[in-house]
N, C-alpha and C positions, 0 to 999 in steps of 0.2 A: 347621243354621247357628248357631244359638243356644247349642247344646253348644260348640260348637267357639270360639265368642268367651269362653263363658264358663270354658271350662277354659285359654283362652289368657292370661288375667289371674290364674291362680295358678300356683306355681312347680310344674315338673314333674320329678320324680324317678325314675331306672331304679331296678328291683327290686335291683339289684346294689348300687347306691349306698344303697339304703333298709336293707339287711343290715348295712353297714359303720356305717350311721351312725344306726339305728333309736332310742336312746336321747334323742339331740339330737331327733329328729324328732316323738317322742310328749311331750315337753316342748314344743316348739313347737306340736302340735295342743292342748295343754291350755290355751294361753293365747290360743288363736283363729285360730292361721294354719291354713291348708287347703292340701295338697298334693296334687296328681295323681299318682298311683303309674302307671309306664308298664312294658310288657311289650313288647320288642323293636319301643319306639318308638311304640307303641299306647298310649294311655290304656287303662287295666284298672280301679283302682280310685281311692278318695279316702281321703283320712287327713284328718281335721279333727275339731275339739271334739265331746264329748258334747252331745246336747240336755239343756240345764238342765231342761226341764219333764218330762223323762221320767227315770224311775228306771234308772239303769244302761243308757242309751242304747235299751233296749227298751219299745215301746209296751204300755200294759196292755190289758186286755179292752175297756174302755169305749172307749179312743181307736180300736182296730181297728174296734168296731161302728160308732162315728160316722162313721170314713172309708169303710164300706161294704166291707172287707176281710173281715169275716166276719160270720155271721149271729148275733143276741144266743141264747143259751141257750134251750131250751124250759122247763127248769125252773128255777124263780127260790127255792125255798126252800133253797136251800143244800146240797142231799144230794150226797153224796159216796158213790159205790160202796164196799162194805167188801171187795169183790174186785179185786185189782190184774191186771194184764194187762203183762206184759213184752212189750218190742218190742225187736225187732234193727234195727239201721240198713240191712239187706239186704232186709228185708221191704217189699212195697210196701201200703201203708194198703188198700187195695182187698181185698186177699188177707186180711190180718189180720181186717178184721171180718167176711168172708164166713167164716172158721173161728171166730170168739167168736160171731156171730149163728146159725151152723148151718146 
């Protein structure tokens, strides 16, 4: 219920309209306007301004740990492994770790 009321106050825009007017919508988002993007009439995404407290809109590790989204690292000495591991987008993480750990 709250979501419906919240999205009803924001302008809605279909995905096709967004494609034709993307540059203008990005400019509007940069000045603070939030727009709900719909697909087949249903809300699917939200276009809005970037949170000024975070860099490039992505939370840093400290913010993720504080929110409980991730556990803090066990090592705090800044150690970085000299070995790199290539990861492909189609590989599941559990299988990759099993392969690395043996």
